[in-house]
VMD Tcl script that draws the C-alpha trace (Angstrom):
set ca {
  {-1.04 -52.30 20.40}
  {-0.46 -48.91 18.83}
  {2.95 -47.85 17.55}
  {5.06 -45.82 19.92}
  {5.48 -42.08 19.44}
  {6.97 -39.40 21.70}
  {3.52 -37.97 22.50}
  {1.90 -41.22 23.58}
  {0.96 -41.63 27.21}
  {2.09 -44.73 29.00}
  {-0.73 -46.32 30.98}
  {0.13 -48.91 33.61}
  {-2.64 -51.16 34.93}
  {-2.24 -52.90 38.29}
  {-4.82 -55.56 39.00}
  {-5.43 -59.19 39.75}
  {-5.18 -60.26 36.10}
  {-8.88 -60.92 35.82}
  {-11.26 -60.43 32.94}
  {-11.91 -56.84 34.03}
  {-8.21 -55.98 33.60}
  {-8.30 -57.52 30.11}
  {-11.33 -55.42 29.24}
  {-9.73 -52.18 30.38}
  {-6.57 -53.03 28.45}
  {-8.57 -53.64 25.26}
  {-10.62 -50.47 25.80}
  {-7.51 -48.32 26.13}
  {-5.54 -49.96 23.33}
  {-8.37 -49.52 20.86}
  {-9.70 -46.12 21.92}
  {-6.68 -44.09 22.99}
  {-3.27 -43.24 21.63}
  {-1.61 -44.87 24.67}
  {0.89 -47.60 25.35}
  {-0.66 -49.97 27.88}
  {1.28 -52.29 30.18}
  {0.08 -54.38 33.10}
  {1.22 -56.06 36.27}
  {-0.37 -58.32 38.81}
  {-0.64 -56.49 42.13}
  {1.67 -59.04 43.78}
  {4.53 -58.27 41.33}
  {6.25 -55.63 43.44}
  {9.26 -55.28 41.13}
  {7.07 -54.47 38.12}
  {5.09 -51.92 40.13}
  {8.20 -50.22 41.50}
  {9.93 -50.06 38.12}
  {7.06 -48.62 36.10}
  {7.68 -45.31 34.34}
  {4.12 -44.51 33.37}
  {2.17 -41.30 32.97}
  {-1.15 -42.79 34.08}
  {-1.61 -45.57 36.61}
  {-4.87 -47.49 36.89}
  {-5.35 -49.64 39.96}
  {-8.23 -52.07 39.60}
  {-9.17 -52.68 43.21}
  {-10.90 -55.98 43.81}
  {-10.66 -58.97 46.09}
  {-7.70 -59.03 48.44}
  {-5.69 -56.16 46.95}
  {-4.05 -53.74 49.35}
  {-4.29 -50.42 47.52}
  {-2.26 -48.60 50.19}
  {0.64 -51.00 49.73}
  {0.51 -50.58 45.94}
  {0.57 -46.79 46.32}
  {3.55 -47.10 48.69}
  {5.40 -49.08 46.00}
  {4.53 -46.57 43.29}
  {5.59 -43.59 45.38}
  {8.82 -45.23 46.52}
  {10.14 -44.40 43.03}
  {10.38 -41.15 41.12}
  {6.97 -39.62 40.43}
  {8.13 -37.04 37.91}
  {6.11 -38.50 35.06}
  {2.89 -39.46 36.86}
  {0.04 -37.30 35.62}
  {-2.84 -39.29 36.97}
  {-3.67 -42.18 39.26}
  {-7.06 -43.84 38.92}
  {-8.32 -46.32 41.48}
  {-11.23 -48.29 40.08}
  {-13.33 -49.72 42.88}
  {-15.27 -52.64 41.46}
  {-17.56 -53.15 44.42}
  {-19.37 -49.85 43.78}
  {-18.29 -48.74 40.25}
  {-16.45 -45.71 41.62}
  {-13.30 -44.26 40.11}
  {-11.11 -42.21 42.45}
  {-9.17 -39.71 40.34}
  {-5.90 -38.24 41.62}
  {-4.60 -35.66 39.14}
  {-0.91 -34.75 39.66}
  {-0.83 -36.90 42.80}
  {1.43 -36.31 45.78}
  {2.11 -38.86 48.48}
  {2.92 -37.30 51.86}
  {3.44 -39.13 55.15}
  {2.06 -42.38 53.79}
  {-1.11 -40.86 52.30}
  {-2.31 -39.10 49.19}
  {-2.11 -35.38 49.89}
  {-5.39 -34.47 48.19}
  {-8.84 -35.99 48.24}
  {-9.76 -37.69 45.00}
  {-12.39 -36.61 42.58}
  {-15.00 -39.39 42.74}
  {-16.80 -40.53 39.62}
  {-19.44 -43.24 39.36}
  {-18.66 -45.17 36.17}
  {-21.45 -46.88 34.31}
  {-19.75 -47.49 30.95}
  {-16.30 -47.69 29.42}
  {-16.86 -44.20 28.04}
  {-16.92 -42.88 31.62}
  {-13.37 -44.20 32.11}
  {-12.21 -42.77 28.79}
  {-13.73 -39.37 29.62}
  {-11.84 -39.30 32.93}
  {-8.60 -40.02 31.08}
  {-9.22 -37.40 28.37}
  {-10.22 -34.70 30.88}
  {-7.38 -35.26 33.36}
  {-4.33 -36.03 31.20}
  {-3.14 -35.63 27.67}
  {-4.43 -39.05 26.60}
  {-5.85 -38.65 23.11}
  {-8.28 -40.65 21.04}
  {-6.84 -43.23 18.67}
}
mol new
graphics top color blue
foreach p $ca { graphics top sphere $p radius 0.5 }
foreach p [lrange $ca 0 end-1] q [lrange $ca 1 end] { graphics top cylinder $p $q radius 0.2 }
display resetview
């Protein structure tokens, strides 16, 4: 992992701890100037206590994305710049820049991006936050 500096973004990945989550972690650690941490979607305490700038939710299997978002938004959102929901079943990334959670829902519609390569994910991060290349 890269050394910490005041300008580094903190990226928090919520997933099912599958190979895909490992791949995203490696991609970010080696291609961005970000600190990456992870939690299994069932670890509610880790999700609620995160203090990240960018949150990636790798939606697959039995995950309840709405419940995860409820946990995230039950805490202070002052530092959240971006939430990305990666939908594995159709290679879509839902991008919520400066998200707001109102009455149990995201207040804005996401920008939808079809991802074909890891570069597509990195481009979304670089365009929508201050994540920088390593």
